[in-house]
FIPA-902368 format. One record per residue (C-alpha): residue number from 1; residue in one letter; y, z, x. Coordinates in Angstrom, 2 decimals. Example, Ala and Ser with C-alpha at 12.3 -4.5 7.8 and 13.67 -1.06 7.14 Angstrom:
// residues 2
<atom i="1" aa="A" py="-4.50" pz="7.80" px="12.30"/>
<atom i="2" aa="S" py="-1.06" pz="7.14" px="13.67"/>
***
This chain:
// residues 345
<atom i="1" aa="M" py="-10.19" pz="-5.92" px="-27.11"/>
<atom i="2" aa="N" py="-9.34" pz="-5.65" px="-23.42"/>
<atom i="3" aa="K" py="-11.10" pz="-3.05" px="-21.30"/>
<atom i="4" aa="V" py="-9.37" pz="-1.06" px="-18.56"/>
<atom i="5" aa="L" py="-10.99" pz="1.38" px="-16.17"/>
<atom i="6" aa="L" py="-8.75" pz="4.35" px="-15.40"/>
<atom i="7" aa="I" py="-9.69" pz="5.86" px="-12.01"/>
<atom i="8" aa="L" py="-8.47" pz="9.38" px="-11.28"/>
<atom i="9" aa="T" py="-8.30" pz="10.02" px="-7.54"/>
<atom i="10" aa="G" py="-5.86" pz="12.92" px="-7.55"/>
<atom i="11" aa="G" py="-2.17" pz="13.62" px="-7.13"/>
<atom i="12" aa="T" py="0.43" pz="15.37" px="-9.23"/>
<atom i="13" aa="I" py="-0.37" pz="13.25" px="-12.29"/>
<atom i="14" aa="C" py="-3.89" pz="14.72" px="-12.29"/>
<atom i="15" aa="M" py="-2.65" pz="18.33" px="-12.15"/>
<atom i="16" aa="E" py="-2.09" pz="20.90" px="-14.88"/>
<atom i="17" aa="R" py="-0.31" pz="24.23" px="-14.93"/>
<atom i="18" aa="S" py="-2.44" pz="27.34" px="-15.30"/>
<atom i="19" aa="R" py="-1.44" pz="29.40" px="-18.34"/>
<atom i="20" aa="E" py="-2.47" pz="32.56" px="-16.53"/>
<atom i="21" aa="T" py="-0.66" pz="32.11" px="-13.19"/>
<atom i="22" aa="G" py="1.68" pz="29.17" px="-13.71"/>
<atom i="23" aa="A" py="0.27" pz="27.54" px="-10.56"/>
<atom i="24" aa="L" py="-0.72" pz="23.89" px="-10.47"/>
<atom i="25" aa="R" py="-4.43" pz="23.09" px="-10.38"/>
<atom i="26" aa="P" py="-6.56" pz="19.93" px="-10.82"/>
<atom i="27" aa="A" py="-6.93" pz="19.00" px="-14.47"/>
<atom i="28" aa="T" py="-10.39" pz="18.70" px="-15.97"/>
<atom i="29" aa="E" py="-11.34" pz="15.44" px="-17.64"/>
<atom i="30" aa="E" py="-11.17" pz="17.21" px="-21.00"/>
<atom i="31" aa="S" py="-7.68" pz="18.60" px="-20.44"/>
<atom i="32" aa="F" py="-6.46" pz="15.24" px="-19.13"/>
<atom i="33" aa="R" py="-7.71" pz="13.50" px="-22.25"/>
<atom i="34" aa="A" py="-6.08" pz="16.16" px="-24.41"/>
<atom i="35" aa="A" py="-2.73" pz="15.59" px="-22.68"/>
<atom i="36" aa="V" py="-2.67" pz="11.86" px="-23.53"/>
<atom i="37" aa="P" py="-4.82" pz="11.34" px="-26.66"/>
<atom i="38" aa="E" py="-2.89" pz="8.16" px="-27.53"/>
<atom i="39" aa="L" py="-4.29" pz="6.54" px="-24.37"/>
<atom i="40" aa="F" py="-7.75" pz="6.44" px="-25.90"/>
<atom i="41" aa="E" py="-6.61" pz="5.42" px="-29.39"/>
<atom i="42" aa="T" py="-4.81" pz="2.14" px="-28.70"/>
<atom i="43" aa="P" py="-5.96" pz="-0.63" px="-31.07"/>
<atom i="44" aa="D" py="-6.07" pz="-3.48" px="-28.53"/>
<atom i="45" aa="T" py="-7.18" pz="-1.79" px="-25.28"/>
<atom i="46" aa="E" py="-10.33" pz="0.19" px="-24.61"/>
<atom i="47" aa="V" py="-9.77" pz="2.69" px="-21.80"/>
<atom i="48" aa="H" py="-12.64" pz="4.27" px="-19.90"/>
<atom i="49" aa="L" py="-12.10" pz="7.13" px="-17.50"/>
<atom i="50" aa="L" py="-13.74" pz="7.67" px="-14.12"/>
<atom i="51" aa="S" py="-12.80" pz="10.67" px="-11.98"/>
<atom i="52" aa="F" py="-13.33" pz="11.28" px="-8.27"/>
<atom i="53" aa="T" py="-15.06" pz="14.58" px="-7.58"/>
<atom i="54" aa="P" py="-13.36" pz="16.44" px="-6.10"/>
<atom i="55" aa="L" py="-9.90" pz="15.04" px="-6.68"/>
<atom i="56" aa="I" py="-8.00" pz="14.24" px="-3.48"/>
<atom i="57" aa="D" py="-4.59" pz="15.49" px="-2.46"/>
<atom i="58" aa="S" py="-2.83" pz="12.31" px="-1.36"/>
<atom i="59" aa="S" py="-1.86" pz="13.93" px="1.95"/>
<atom i="60" aa="D" py="-5.58" pz="14.04" px="2.73"/>
<atom i="61" aa="V" py="-6.28" pz="10.40" px="1.86"/>
<atom i="62" aa="N" py="-7.92" pz="8.43" px="4.68"/>
<atom i="63" aa="P" py="-9.64" pz="5.04" px="5.14"/>
<atom i="64" aa="Q" py="-12.91" pz="6.40" px="3.75"/>
<atom i="65" aa="D" py="-11.10" pz="7.11" px="0.49"/>
<atom i="66" aa="W" py="-9.71" pz="3.56" px="0.49"/>
<atom i="67" aa="K" py="-13.28" pz="2.37" px="0.90"/>
<atom i="68" aa="K" py="-14.41" pz="4.46" px="-2.07"/>
<atom i="69" aa="M" py="-11.59" pz="3.12" px="-4.26"/>
<atom i="70" aa="A" py="-12.34" pz="-0.48" px="-3.32"/>
<atom i="71" aa="Q" py="-16.08" pz="-0.01" px="-3.85"/>
<atom i="72" aa="T" py="-15.44" pz="1.54" px="-7.27"/>
<atom i="73" aa="I" py="-13.45" pz="-1.50" px="-8.35"/>
<atom i="74" aa="A" py="-16.04" pz="-3.93" px="-6.95"/>
<atom i="75" aa="K" py="-18.87" pz="-2.05" px="-8.69"/>
<atom i="76" aa="H" py="-17.17" pz="-2.30" px="-12.09"/>
<atom i="77" aa="Y" py="-15.32" pz="-5.57" px="-11.51"/>
<atom i="78" aa="D" py="-17.27" pz="-7.66" px="-14.01"/>
<atom i="79" aa="D" py="-17.12" pz="-5.01" px="-16.74"/>
<atom i="80" aa="Y" py="-13.32" pz="-4.60" px="-17.03"/>
<atom i="81" aa="D" py="-10.23" pz="-6.75" px="-17.43"/>
<atom i="82" aa="G" py="-8.09" pz="-4.49" px="-15.26"/>
<atom i="83" aa="F" py="-7.96" pz="-1.24" px="-13.32"/>
<atom i="84" aa="V" py="-5.46" pz="1.62" px="-13.07"/>
<atom i="85" aa="I" py="-5.68" pz="4.07" px="-10.19"/>
<atom i="86" aa="L" py="-4.00" pz="7.46" px="-10.50"/>
<atom i="87" aa="H" py="-2.96" pz="8.58" px="-7.03"/>
<atom i="88" aa="G" py="-0.61" pz="11.01" px="-5.33"/>
<atom i="89" aa="T" py="2.74" pz="9.51" px="-4.40"/>
<atom i="90" aa="D" py="2.86" pz="10.58" px="-0.74"/>
<atom i="91" aa="T" py="0.34" pz="7.98" px="0.47"/>
<atom i="92" aa="M" py="0.21" pz="5.63" px="-2.50"/>
<atom i="93" aa="S" py="1.87" pz="2.80" px="-0.57"/>
<atom i="94" aa="Y" py="-0.74" pz="3.11" px="2.18"/>
<atom i="95" aa="S" py="-3.64" pz="3.04" px="-0.28"/>
<atom i="96" aa="G" py="-2.18" pz="0.21" px="-2.32"/>
<atom i="97" aa="S" py="-1.57" pz="-1.84" px="0.83"/>
<atom i="98" aa="A" py="-5.09" pz="-1.18" px="2.09"/>
<atom i="99" aa="L" py="-6.72" pz="-2.29" px="-1.16"/>
<atom i="100" aa="S" py="-4.68" pz="-5.50" px="-1.19"/>
<atom i="101" aa="F" py="-6.50" pz="-6.48" px="2.01"/>
<atom i="102" aa="M" py="-9.89" pz="-5.03" px="1.08"/>
<atom i="103" aa="L" py="-10.14" pz="-6.89" px="-2.26"/>
<atom i="104" aa="E" py="-10.13" pz="-10.54" px="-1.20"/>
<atom i="105" aa="G" py="-10.11" pz="-13.07" px="-4.03"/>
<atom i="106" aa="L" py="-8.83" pz="-10.52" px="-6.57"/>
<atom i="107" aa="N" py="-8.17" pz="-12.09" px="-9.96"/>
<atom i="108" aa="K" py="-7.69" pz="-8.95" px="-12.03"/>
<atom i="109" aa="P" py="-4.88" pz="-6.37" px="-12.05"/>
<atom i="110" aa="V" py="-5.23" pz="-3.21" px="-9.97"/>
<atom i="111" aa="V" py="-2.29" pz="-0.97" px="-10.79"/>
<atom i="112" aa="F" py="-1.55" pz="2.23" px="-8.88"/>
<atom i="113" aa="T" py="0.59" pz="4.83" px="-10.57"/>
<atom i="114" aa="G" py="1.29" pz="8.56" px="-10.50"/>
<atom i="115" aa="S" py="4.10" pz="10.93" px="-11.31"/>
<atom i="116" aa="Q" py="6.58" pz="13.35" px="-9.84"/>
<atom i="117" aa="L" py="5.70" pz="16.01" px="-12.43"/>
<atom i="118" aa="P" py="2.25" pz="16.93" px="-13.84"/>
<atom i="119" aa="I" py="1.18" pz="15.21" px="-17.02"/>
<atom i="120" aa="G" py="1.28" pz="18.37" px="-19.14"/>
<atom i="121" aa="V" py="4.86" pz="19.32" px="-18.22"/>
<atom i="122" aa="L" py="7.40" pz="18.67" px="-20.99"/>
<atom i="123" aa="R" py="9.76" pz="16.49" px="-18.91"/>
<atom i="124" aa="S" py="7.01" pz="14.72" px="-16.99"/>
<atom i="125" aa="D" py="7.31" pz="11.08" px="-16.05"/>
<atom i="126" aa="A" py="3.51" pz="10.83" px="-16.12"/>
<atom i="127" aa="K" py="2.97" pz="9.53" px="-19.64"/>
<atom i="128" aa="E" py="5.37" pz="6.60" px="-19.41"/>
<atom i="129" aa="N" py="4.03" pz="5.58" px="-16.01"/>
<atom i="130" aa="L" py="0.42" pz="5.84" px="-17.15"/>
<atom i="131" aa="L" py="0.75" pz="4.13" px="-20.53"/>
<atom i="132" aa="T" py="2.78" pz="1.23" px="-19.14"/>
<atom i="133" aa="A" py="0.39" pz="0.82" px="-16.21"/>
<atom i="134" aa="I" py="-2.47" pz="0.52" px="-18.70"/>
<atom i="135" aa="E" py="-0.56" pz="-2.11" px="-20.66"/>
<atom i="136" aa="I" py="0.16" pz="-4.10" px="-17.48"/>
<atom i="137" aa="A" py="-3.48" pz="-3.87" px="-16.38"/>
<atom i="138" aa="S" py="-4.61" pz="-5.34" px="-19.71"/>
<atom i="139" aa="A" py="-1.83" pz="-7.93" px="-20.12"/>
<atom i="140" aa="R" py="-2.96" pz="-11.54" px="-20.54"/>
<atom i="141" aa="D" py="-1.05" pz="-14.79" px="-20.86"/>
<atom i="142" aa="E" py="-1.46" pz="-17.56" px="-23.44"/>
<atom i="143" aa="N" py="-4.47" pz="-18.86" px="-21.51"/>
<atom i="144" aa="N" py="-6.08" pz="-15.40" px="-21.57"/>
<atom i="145" aa="D" py="-5.60" pz="-15.02" px="-17.82"/>
<atom i="146" aa="A" py="-4.32" pz="-11.82" px="-16.21"/>
<atom i="147" aa="I" py="-0.54" pz="-11.94" px="-15.81"/>
<atom i="148" aa="V" py="-0.42" pz="-9.93" px="-12.58"/>
<atom i="149" aa="P" py="-3.83" pz="-10.23" px="-10.86"/>
<atom i="150" aa="E" py="-2.96" pz="-8.39" px="-7.68"/>
<atom i="151" aa="V" py="-2.69" pz="-4.83" px="-6.32"/>
<atom i="152" aa="T" py="0.56" pz="-3.28" px="-7.55"/>
<atom i="153" aa="I" py="2.41" pz="0.00" px="-7.98"/>
<atom i="154" aa="Y" py="4.08" pz="0.83" px="-11.28"/>
<atom i="155" aa="F" py="6.65" pz="3.59" px="-11.23"/>
<atom i="156" aa="E" py="9.73" pz="4.40" px="-13.31"/>
<atom i="157" aa="S" py="10.07" pz="1.06" px="-15.16"/>
<atom i="158" aa="R" py="9.37" pz="-1.16" px="-12.13"/>
<atom i="159" aa="L" py="6.21" pz="-2.99" px="-11.06"/>
<atom i="160" aa="F" py="6.05" pz="-3.75" px="-7.34"/>
<atom i="161" aa="R" py="3.57" pz="-5.53" px="-5.09"/>
<atom i="162" aa="A" py="1.83" pz="-2.55" px="-3.49"/>
<atom i="163" aa="N" py="1.93" pz="-3.88" px="0.07"/>
<atom i="164" aa="R" py="5.71" pz="-4.24" px="-0.15"/>
<atom i="165" aa="T" py="6.45" pz="-0.66" px="-1.16"/>
<atom i="166" aa="T" py="7.65" pz="2.52" px="0.49"/>
<atom i="167" aa="K" py="8.06" pz="5.95" px="-1.02"/>
<atom i="168" aa="R" py="11.80" pz="6.47" px="-0.80"/>
<atom i="169" aa="N" py="12.49" pz="9.63" px="-2.80"/>
<atom i="170" aa="A" py="10.72" pz="12.99" px="-3.13"/>
<atom i="171" aa="E" py="13.08" pz="14.25" px="-5.83"/>
<atom i="172" aa="H" py="13.84" pz="11.48" px="-8.33"/>
<atom i="173" aa="F" py="11.47" pz="9.79" px="-10.77"/>
<atom i="174" aa="A" py="12.18" pz="6.42" px="-9.12"/>
<atom i="175" aa="A" py="10.06" pz="7.35" px="-6.13"/>
<atom i="176" aa="F" py="9.26" pz="3.86" px="-4.81"/>
<atom i="177" aa="K" py="11.22" pz="0.90" px="-3.56"/>
<atom i="178" aa="S" py="10.31" pz="-2.62" px="-2.49"/>
<atom i="179" aa="Y" py="13.13" pz="-3.44" px="-0.11"/>
<atom i="180" aa="N" py="12.16" pz="-6.94" px="0.94"/>
<atom i="181" aa="Y" py="10.58" pz="-8.30" px="-2.23"/>
<atom i="182" aa="P" py="11.80" pz="-8.23" px="-5.86"/>
<atom i="183" aa="P" py="9.95" pz="-6.36" px="-8.64"/>
<atom i="184" aa="L" py="7.11" pz="-8.25" px="-10.30"/>
<atom i="185" aa="A" py="8.10" pz="-6.80" px="-13.67"/>
<atom i="186" aa="Q" py="10.64" pz="-4.54" px="-15.36"/>
<atom i="187" aa="A" py="9.78" pz="-2.36" px="-18.33"/>
<atom i="188" aa="G" py="12.25" pz="-1.52" px="-21.07"/>
<atom i="189" aa="L" py="11.76" pz="-2.15" px="-24.78"/>
<atom i="190" aa="H" py="9.62" pz="-5.02" px="-23.56"/>
<atom i="191" aa="I" py="7.91" pz="-5.72" px="-20.25"/>
<atom i="192" aa="T" py="9.52" pz="-8.68" px="-18.51"/>
<atom i="193" aa="Y" py="7.22" pz="-10.33" px="-15.99"/>
<atom i="194" aa="N" py="8.57" pz="-12.32" px="-13.05"/>
<atom i="195" aa="V" py="5.52" pz="-14.55" px="-12.89"/>
<atom i="196" aa="H" py="7.03" pz="-16.83" px="-10.24"/>
<atom i="197" aa="L" py="6.86" pz="-13.88" px="-7.82"/>
<atom i="198" aa="V" py="3.21" pz="-12.99" px="-8.45"/>
<atom i="199" aa="H" py="0.59" pz="-13.67" px="-5.78"/>
<atom i="200" aa="Y" py="-2.32" pz="-15.59" px="-7.31"/>
<atom i="201" aa="S" py="-5.70" pz="-16.03" px="-5.68"/>
<atom i="202" aa="D" py="-7.79" pz="-19.13" px="-6.28"/>
<atom i="203" aa="P" py="-8.88" pz="-18.70" px="-9.94"/>
<atom i="204" aa="K" py="-12.40" pz="-19.74" px="-8.97"/>
<atom i="205" aa="A" py="-12.60" pz="-17.22" px="-6.13"/>
<atom i="206" aa="Q" py="-15.25" pz="-14.53" px="-6.22"/>
<atom i="207" aa="L" py="-14.24" pz="-11.01" px="-5.30"/>
<atom i="208" aa="K" py="-15.12" pz="-10.30" px="-1.69"/>
<atom i="209" aa="L" py="-15.12" pz="-6.68" px="-0.56"/>
<atom i="210" aa="H" py="-14.01" pz="-5.66" px="2.95"/>
<atom i="211" aa="T" py="-14.44" pz="-1.98" px="3.79"/>
<atom i="212" aa="D" py="-14.79" pz="-1.86" px="7.58"/>
<atom i="213" aa="T" py="-11.71" pz="-0.33" px="9.16"/>
<atom i="214" aa="D" py="-10.67" pz="0.88" px="12.60"/>
<atom i="215" aa="N" py="-8.00" pz="3.56" px="12.76"/>
<atom i="216" aa="H" py="-7.41" pz="3.53" px="16.53"/>
<atom i="217" aa="V" py="-3.77" pz="2.72" px="15.91"/>
<atom i="218" aa="V" py="-0.50" pz="4.55" px="16.46"/>
<atom i="219" aa="V" py="3.18" pz="4.34" px="15.51"/>
<atom i="220" aa="L" py="5.63" pz="4.47" px="18.42"/>
<atom i="221" aa="K" py="9.18" pz="4.93" px="17.16"/>
<atom i="222" aa="L" py="11.94" pz="4.19" px="19.63"/>
<atom i="223" aa="F" py="14.96" pz="6.47" px="19.79"/>
<atom i="224" aa="P" py="17.94" pz="6.93" px="22.12"/>
<atom i="225" aa="G" py="16.75" pz="8.96" px="25.11"/>
<atom i="226" aa="I" py="13.05" pz="8.18" px="24.76"/>
<atom i="227" aa="T" py="11.40" pz="8.80" px="28.10"/>
<atom i="228" aa="E" py="8.97" pz="6.84" px="30.19"/>
<atom i="229" aa="Q" py="6.57" pz="9.79" px="30.06"/>
<atom i="230" aa="V" py="6.45" pz="9.73" px="26.25"/>
<atom i="231" aa="V" py="5.82" pz="5.99" px="26.04"/>
<atom i="232" aa="R" py="3.26" pz="6.08" px="28.84"/>
<atom i="233" aa="S" py="1.32" pz="8.93" px="27.21"/>
<atom i="234" aa="I" py="1.14" pz="7.09" px="23.88"/>
<atom i="235" aa="L" py="0.09" pz="3.76" px="25.39"/>
<atom i="236" aa="H" py="-2.64" pz="5.52" px="27.39"/>
<atom i="237" aa="I" py="-4.30" pz="7.18" px="24.39"/>
<atom i="238" aa="R" py="-8.03" pz="6.83" px="24.78"/>
<atom i="239" aa="D" py="-9.58" pz="3.95" px="22.79"/>
<atom i="240" aa="L" py="-6.16" pz="2.84" px="21.50"/>
<atom i="241" aa="K" py="-6.30" pz="-0.66" px="20.04"/>
<atom i="242" aa="A" py="-2.96" pz="-1.31" px="18.37"/>
<atom i="243" aa="V" py="0.62" pz="-0.01" px="18.30"/>
<atom i="244" aa="V" py="3.26" pz="-0.32" px="15.61"/>
<atom i="245" aa="L" py="6.46" pz="-0.39" px="17.67"/>
<atom i="246" aa="E" py="9.34" pz="0.70" px="15.46"/>
<atom i="247" aa="T" py="12.45" pz="-0.83" px="16.95"/>
<atom i="248" aa="Y" py="16.16" pz="-1.00" px="16.16"/>
<atom i="249" aa="G" py="17.90" pz="-3.51" px="13.91"/>
<atom i="250" aa="A" py="16.40" pz="-6.99" px="14.03"/>
<atom i="251" aa="G" py="13.64" pz="-5.85" px="16.38"/>
<atom i="252" aa="N" py="15.65" pz="-4.70" px="19.38"/>
<atom i="253" aa="A" py="14.55" pz="-2.33" px="22.12"/>
<atom i="254" aa="P" py="16.21" pz="-0.80" px="25.20"/>
<atom i="255" aa="S" py="16.29" pz="-3.08" px="28.22"/>
<atom i="256" aa="Y" py="14.66" pz="-0.46" px="30.46"/>
<atom i="257" aa="K" py="12.52" pz="-2.14" px="33.10"/>
<atom i="258" aa="W" py="9.91" pz="0.63" px="32.81"/>
<atom i="259" aa="L" py="9.58" pz="0.00" px="29.05"/>
<atom i="260" aa="Y" py="8.89" pz="-3.71" px="29.55"/>
<atom i="261" aa="K" py="6.41" pz="-2.89" px="32.31"/>
<atom i="262" aa="L" py="4.46" pz="-0.39" px="30.19"/>
<atom i="263" aa="L" py="4.36" pz="-2.66" px="27.16"/>
<atom i="264" aa="K" py="3.17" pz="-5.64" px="29.20"/>
<atom i="265" aa="E" py="0.49" pz="-3.55" px="30.91"/>
<atom i="266" aa="A" py="-0.76" pz="-2.41" px="27.50"/>
<atom i="267" aa="V" py="-0.85" pz="-5.95" px="26.10"/>
<atom i="268" aa="D" py="-2.63" pz="-7.19" px="29.23"/>
<atom i="269" aa="K" py="-5.29" pz="-4.50" px="28.64"/>
<atom i="270" aa="G" py="-5.93" pz="-5.88" px="25.15"/>
<atom i="271" aa="I" py="-3.78" pz="-3.48" px="23.12"/>
<atom i="272" aa="I" py="-2.01" pz="-5.21" px="20.23"/>
<atom i="273" aa="I" py="1.67" pz="-4.28" px="19.87"/>
<atom i="274" aa="V" py="3.58" pz="-5.33" px="16.75"/>
<atom i="275" aa="N" py="7.36" pz="-5.10" px="16.42"/>
<atom i="276" aa="K" py="8.47" pz="-3.41" px="13.18"/>
<atom i="277" aa="T" py="12.14" pz="-2.77" px="12.51"/>
<atom i="278" aa="Q" py="13.16" pz="0.77" px="11.60"/>
<atom i="279" aa="C" py="15.48" pz="-0.69" px="8.95"/>
<atom i="280" aa="S" py="14.23" pz="-0.64" px="5.36"/>
<atom i="281" aa="T" py="15.66" pz="-4.08" px="4.62"/>
<atom i="282" aa="G" py="15.54" pz="-7.14" px="6.83"/>
<atom i="283" aa="M" py="13.28" pz="-8.95" px="9.23"/>
<atom i="284" aa="V" py="12.32" pz="-8.77" px="12.89"/>
<atom i="285" aa="D" py="13.88" pz="-11.59" px="14.93"/>
<atom i="286" aa="M" py="13.21" pz="-11.05" px="18.61"/>
<atom i="287" aa="E" py="15.12" pz="-14.20" px="19.57"/>
<atom i="288" aa="L" py="18.39" pz="-13.03" px="18.04"/>
<atom i="289" aa="Y" py="19.56" pz="-10.67" px="20.80"/>
<atom i="290" aa="E" py="19.00" pz="-10.76" px="24.55"/>
<atom i="291" aa="V" py="17.88" pz="-7.10" px="24.62"/>
<atom i="292" aa="S" py="14.72" pz="-8.00" px="22.71"/>
<atom i="293" aa="S" py="13.73" pz="-10.92" px="24.93"/>
<atom i="294" aa="N" py="11.67" pz="-8.60" px="27.13"/>
<atom i="295" aa="L" py="9.46" pz="-7.81" px="24.13"/>
<atom i="296" aa="I" py="8.57" pz="-11.48" px="23.78"/>
<atom i="297" aa="K" py="7.81" pz="-11.69" px="27.50"/>
<atom i="298" aa="A" py="5.60" pz="-8.60" px="27.23"/>
<atom i="299" aa="G" py="3.51" pz="-10.22" px="24.49"/>
<atom i="300" aa="V" py="4.75" pz="-8.10" px="21.59"/>
<atom i="301" aa="L" py="4.13" pz="-9.72" px="18.20"/>
<atom i="302" aa="S" py="6.62" pz="-9.96" px="15.34"/>
<atom i="303" aa="G" py="5.99" pz="-7.90" px="12.23"/>
<atom i="304" aa="F" py="8.45" pz="-10.05" px="10.25"/>
<atom i="305" aa="D" py="9.54" pz="-8.03" px="7.18"/>
<atom i="306" aa="I" py="6.34" pz="-6.03" px="6.66"/>
<atom i="307" aa="T" py="6.45" pz="-2.33" px="5.80"/>
<atom i="308" aa="T" py="5.02" pz="0.25" px="8.17"/>
<atom i="309" aa="E" py="2.49" pz="1.22" px="5.49"/>
<atom i="310" aa="A" py="1.27" pz="-2.34" px="5.08"/>
<atom i="311" aa="L" py="1.24" pz="-3.02" px="8.82"/>
<atom i="312" aa="L" py="-0.87" pz="0.02" px="9.61"/>
<atom i="313" aa="S" py="-3.41" pz="-0.76" px="6.89"/>
<atom i="314" aa="K" py="-3.47" pz="-4.45" px="7.86"/>
<atom i="315" aa="L" py="-4.17" pz="-3.51" px="11.48"/>
<atom i="316" aa="M" py="-6.97" pz="-1.14" px="10.47"/>
<atom i="317" aa="Y" py="-8.46" pz="-3.81" px="8.19"/>
<atom i="318" aa="L" py="-8.29" pz="-6.62" px="10.77"/>
<atom i="319" aa="L" py="-9.60" pz="-4.47" px="13.62"/>
<atom i="320" aa="G" py="-12.50" pz="-3.42" px="11.39"/>
<atom i="321" aa="E" py="-13.23" pz="-7.00" px="10.35"/>
<atom i="322" aa="H" py="-12.95" pz="-8.49" px="13.84"/>
<atom i="323" aa="P" py="-13.86" pz="-5.69" px="16.26"/>
<atom i="324" aa="D" py="-14.68" pz="-8.03" px="19.14"/>
<atom i="325" aa="N" py="-12.05" pz="-10.69" px="18.62"/>
<atom i="326" aa="I" py="-8.57" pz="-9.46" px="19.47"/>
<atom i="327" aa="E" py="-7.16" pz="-13.00" px="19.55"/>
<atom i="328" aa="R" py="-8.33" pz="-13.57" px="15.98"/>
<atom i="329" aa="V" py="-6.65" pz="-10.33" px="14.92"/>
<atom i="330" aa="K" py="-3.39" pz="-11.46" px="16.55"/>
<atom i="331" aa="I" py="-3.50" pz="-14.79" px="14.73"/>
<atom i="332" aa="L" py="-4.09" pz="-13.16" px="11.34"/>
<atom i="333" aa="L" py="-1.32" pz="-10.62" px="11.94"/>
<atom i="334" aa="Q" py="1.09" pz="-13.55" px="12.03"/>
<atom i="335" aa="K" py="-0.20" pz="-14.92" px="8.71"/>
<atom i="336" aa="D" py="0.65" pz="-13.89" px="5.17"/>
<atom i="337" aa="L" py="-2.74" pz="-12.85" px="3.75"/>
<atom i="338" aa="C" py="-1.78" pz="-11.47" px="0.33"/>
<atom i="339" aa="G" py="1.98" pz="-11.47" px="0.02"/>
<atom i="340" aa="E" py="2.64" pz="-8.70" px="2.55"/>
<atom i="341" aa="I" py="5.11" pz="-10.65" px="4.74"/>
<atom i="342" aa="T" py="7.68" pz="-13.40" px="4.43"/>
<atom i="343" aa="I" py="7.27" pz="-16.15" px="6.99"/>
<atom i="344" aa="H" py="10.01" pz="-18.78" px="7.30"/>
<atom i="345" aa="N" py="8.52" pz="-21.96" px="8.72"/>
***
């Protein structure tokens, strides 16, 4: 019998509706169990439940919560075949991305899931998401190895690599999308795994936990009419270490001389600037158009096809791991560490 640890961190899936007021409130462990009794009665999977106290609204999630999630998995790593983390949808892609970097050498499934409606609501998507996530977390191949031993998000019949996802919809059940990487699995009557797309660590690797982070980062989104004053004020934030520069198209920026000057001054001061396209699909290519050539001259790095969520968490992770070695951080930003970017050599 496979063993899966179900970790409740919060979110809509962990809420219940009060019979007295009709308002949503955090579910107790007892009421959660009562809502999905079949989860604890499956013949081939033993599910244990661990709940954060208090539960966290996903809008309040921060790097310390990522640390707690990663430490929880590391603490119980040898006791379980897989892990499912229930999490609010608003920041699930950030948390999933962060854990993909924090859990080096991962050889067991860590599946994030949640729901758009609370688990006790009649039309809720919670049960299907939860039960399928548990099945994926416990799934083994003919050699008794985990089929998808990486950090993923399962939502509305699709399993995605977590560090490739973005929340795309606040209304529909299909809340997440992986624009630049195909699904790792599709669930229908059967679960079809695309094993050729899965990121596998060295099977002999031991789990190595990384929990030091540095959140002195910022997102600077370019827009028509952006002023020198705005850019200058952002690049002069005290203790700033890295900037996610959200550009147009294939990584293009206005050819303003003042913009190039400010970016180069920031890079020369040791601030890391990474070019991330505002487009959901596609890749940064700063050599494609002349208007982006100034970014290369200023020392701006390519973000390739990474998501903003993954780039921010990768920056925080690398800055925490290498606080006194900016050049090392820059080198690792240009490398694919756990499937987060596509690099064409």
